[in-house]
C-alpha positions in Angstrom: 0.0 -0.2 0.1 0.8 3.3 -0.4 0.8 5.9 2.2 -1.5 9.0 1.7 -2.1 12.1 3.9 -4.1 11.6 6.7 -3.5 8.0 7.1 -2.7 7.5 11.4 -0.6 4.4 10.4 1.8 7.3 8.0 1.8 10.0 10.9 2.7 7.0 14.0 4.2 5.0 11.3 6.9 3.1 13.3 5.0 3.4 16.9 4.8 0.1 18.5 1.2 0.9 20.8 -0.4 0.9 17.4 -1.7 -2.5 17.4 -4.7 -2.5 14.8 -4.9 -0.5 11.7 -7.3 -1.1 8.7 -7.3 1.3 6.1 -9.6 -0.4 3.9 -7.7 0.0 0.7 -8.2 -3.2 -0.6 -10.3 -3.2 -4.1 -11.8 -6.2 -3.3 -12.6 -9.3 -1.4 -14.0 -10.3 2.1 -11.0 -9.1 4.2 -9.4 -5.5 6.3 -5.5 -6.0 5.9 -4.1 -4.9 9.6 -1.3 -2.5 8.2 0.2 -2.0 12.1 2.3 -5.0 11.4 0.2 -6.8 14.6 -1.4 -9.1 11.7 -4.9 -8.9 13.4 -6.7 -8.9 9.9 -10.8 -8.3 9.8 -12.9 -10.5 7.7 -15.9 -8.7 6.3 -19.2 -10.0 7.1 -23.0 -8.5 4.9 -20.9 -7.3 2.4 -20.3 -3.6 3.4 -19.4 -1.5 -0.4 -16.3 -0.3 -0.8 -16.5 3.2 -1.6 -14.4 6.5 -1.4 -13.3 7.2 2.6 -11.7 9.9 4.6 -8.3 8.6 3.5 -8.1 6.6 -0.2 -10.6 4.0 0.1 -13.0 3.1 2.6 -16.5 1.6 3.4 -20.1 2.1 3.3 -22.5 0.5 5.7 -26.2 0.1 5.3 -28.1 -2.6 7.6 -28.4 -5.6 9.3 -25.4 -8.0 9.6 -22.7 -5.5 7.8 -19.6 -4.9 10.0 -15.8 -5.9 10.0 -14.9 -8.5 12.2 -11.3 -8.9 14.1 -11.6 -12.1 15.9 -8.2 -10.9 18.4 -8.0 -9.4 21.9 -6.0 -6.6 20.7 -6.1 -4.9 24.4 -6.8 -6.6 27.4 -8.5 -3.5 29.4 -6.4 -3.9 32.2 -4.7 -0.7 31.1 -3.9 2.1 28.7 -5.6 2.5 25.5 -7.0 4.5 22.8 -9.7 3.7 20.3 -10.0 5.7 17.0 -11.7 5.8 13.8 -13.2 8.3 11.0 -17.1 8.3 10.2 -19.6 10.3 8.5 -23.4 10.1 8.3 -26.4 11.7 7.9 -28.8 9.5 9.6 -32.0 11.0 11.6 -34.8 8.6 12.5 -34.9 7.8 15.8 -34.3 4.0 17.2 -33.5 2.5 20.9 -30.0 1.4 20.1 -27.1 3.0 19.2 -25.2 2.4 16.1 -21.7 1.2 16.6 -19.0 2.3 14.8 -15.8 0.6 16.5 -16.6 -1.9 19.8 -14.6 -4.2 21.6 -16.6 -7.5 22.9 -16.7 -10.5 25.0 -17.7 -12.9 22.4 -20.7 -15.2 23.0 -21.3 -14.1 26.7 -24.4 -12.9 27.5 -24.6 -10.2 28.6 -21.5 -9.2 27.0 -18.6 -7.9 29.7 -15.5 -6.2 29.0 -17.4 -4.0 26.4 -16.0 -0.7 25.1 -17.1 1.2 21.9 -17.5 4.5 19.9 -21.3 4.5 18.9 -23.4 6.8 17.1 -26.7 7.4 19.1 -30.3 7.3 17.7 -32.5 7.5 20.8 -34.9 10.2 21.1 -32.9 11.7 23.8 -29.5 11.6 22.1 -30.5 11.6 18.4 -27.3 12.4 15.9 -24.9 12.5 19.3 -21.5 10.3 19.2 -21.3 8.5 22.8 -17.8 6.8 23.9 -18.6 4.1 26.6 -17.7 0.8 28.5 -19.6 -1.6 30.2 -18.1 -4.2 32.8 -21.6 -5.2 34.5 -24.8 -3.7 35.4 -22.6 -1.3 38.6 -19.9 -0.9 36.3 -20.6 1.5 33.6 -20.1 4.6 31.6 -21.3 6.4 29.0 -20.1 9.9 27.6 -21.7 12.2 25.1 -20.9 14.5 22.5 -21.4 18.2 22.7 -22.9 18.6 19.6 -24.8 16.7 16.8 -22.4 15.3 14.3 -24.9 13.9 11.6 -24.1 16.2 8.7 -22.9 14.1 6.1 -18.9 15.4 7.1 -16.1 13.3 7.9 -15.6 13.4 11.7 -12.3 11.6 14.0 -13.2 10.1 17.1 -10.5 9.3 19.9 -12.1 6.9 22.9 -9.1 7.0 25.5 -7.8 5.5 28.8 -5.1 7.2 30.7 -4.3 5.8 34.1 -7.6 6.0 36.2 -9.1 8.7 33.5 -10.9 7.9 30.5 -11.1 10.8 27.6 -12.9 11.2 24.6 -12.5 13.4 21.6 -14.5 14.2 18.2 -11.9 16.6 15.7 -9.3 16.6 18.9 -11.5 18.8 20.7 -12.3 17.0 24.4 -16.3 16.2 24.7 -15.5 14.4 28.3 -13.8 12.9 30.9 -14.4 10.6 33.4 -12.7 8.9 36.4 -12.3 5.0 36.3 -11.0 2.7 38.9 -11.4 -0.9 37.4 -10.8 -3.4 34.6 -12.6 -4.7 31.7 -12.6 -7.9 32.0 -14.3 -10.8 29.9 -14.4 -14.3 28.0 -12.6 -14.0 24.2 -13.0 -10.5 23.2 -13.1 -9.9 19.3 -13.3 -6.0 17.7 -16.1 -5.3 15.1 -16.5 -1.9 13.0 -20.2 -0.9 12.1 -21.6 -3.8 14.3 -22.0 -5.8 17.5 -19.6 -8.0 18.2 -22.0 -10.3 19.9 -24.5 -12.0 17.8 -27.6 -12.2 19.3 -28.0 -8.6 18.8 -27.3 -8.4 15.4 -29.8 -6.7 13.5 -29.7 -3.8 15.7 -27.1 -1.9 16.5 -25.7 -1.6 12.8 -23.9 1.7 12.1 -25.3 3.4 8.5 -22.6 5.3 6.8 -19.1 5.5 6.1 -16.2 4.6 8.3 -12.6 4.6 7.6 -9.3 4.0 9.2 -10.2 2.1 12.5 -6.7 2.0 14.7 -6.1 0.6 18.9 -3.3 1.8 20.1 -2.3 -0.1 23.7 -1.5 3.4 25.0 -3.0 6.8 25.8 -2.5 9.0 23.1 -1.8 12.5 24.1 -4.0 15.7 23.5 -0.9 17.0 21.4 -0.6 13.8 19.2 -4.4 14.2 18.9 -4.3 17.8 17.8 -1.6 17.3 15.7 -2.7 14.1 13.7 -6.4 15.7 13.4 -4.7 19.2 11.7 -2.1 17.2 9.5 -5.0 15.0 8.6 -7.4 17.8 7.5 -4.7 20.0 5.6 -3.3 22.5 8.3 0.7 22.4 8.1 1.9 20.5 11.5 5.3 19.2 12.5 4.9 15.3 11.7 5.8 12.6 14.7 7.6 9.9 13.3 7.8 6.7 15.8 10.9 4.6 14.8 12.2 1.8 16.9 15.5 1.1 18.2 14.9 -2.0 19.6 12.1 -4.0 21.4 12.1 -2.1 24.4 13.1 1.8 23.2 11.8 4.5 20.3 12.3 7.9 19.5 10.7 10.6 18.2 11.7 13.2 15.1 10.0 15.9 13.6 9.5 16.8 9.8 
């Protein structure tokens, strides 16, 4: 693949904490290659449409059981993480279940535990808002909502990150919410999904309707400056690009261009 401006994998090229990056640049086939180096390739289900994305190609999701499934646990939920993804939608009809954009879930467990997700909300009280949340059990769950609606048919970048005992939620590099967390996310086998729930018993609901591109997962917190720098660079604002060049398996350094 030839890197293009806006690729999160280019901006963070060489960063060993980038554990999943699906740029969706394939022209055909039922797979999505993970170009992070982790080898966590995804499988397309329900025939999401290959089309133009935020950067190069992307996927359009339009109906039940349409998703990209990654049958690997990327982060274990016991430490820091970052989930990020670009999306575009103009969906405006109310329903009762959020539309999944990017989600980590325990597979074949009811109710699912240890989940975290980025979602587009369509319930009557939050229609058009983006939601980032986690769910361990009935006593340990958190949901944060964006401060404005994002069903404007424009591309937006969502970042959900954990640093220590704090969760942070950004849209287009602007902080939307933050809250404390003092527990780990555990469960059975964990999968990750783009565009719909992992757990098969809720298929037919929770499917995103719109465009998705560049889902990525890191095993660390992205700093506010990294989030701002990447976003400004991706939309064409001149920025210093940060590259992470491995020296060995335990250390790396930064340089700027």
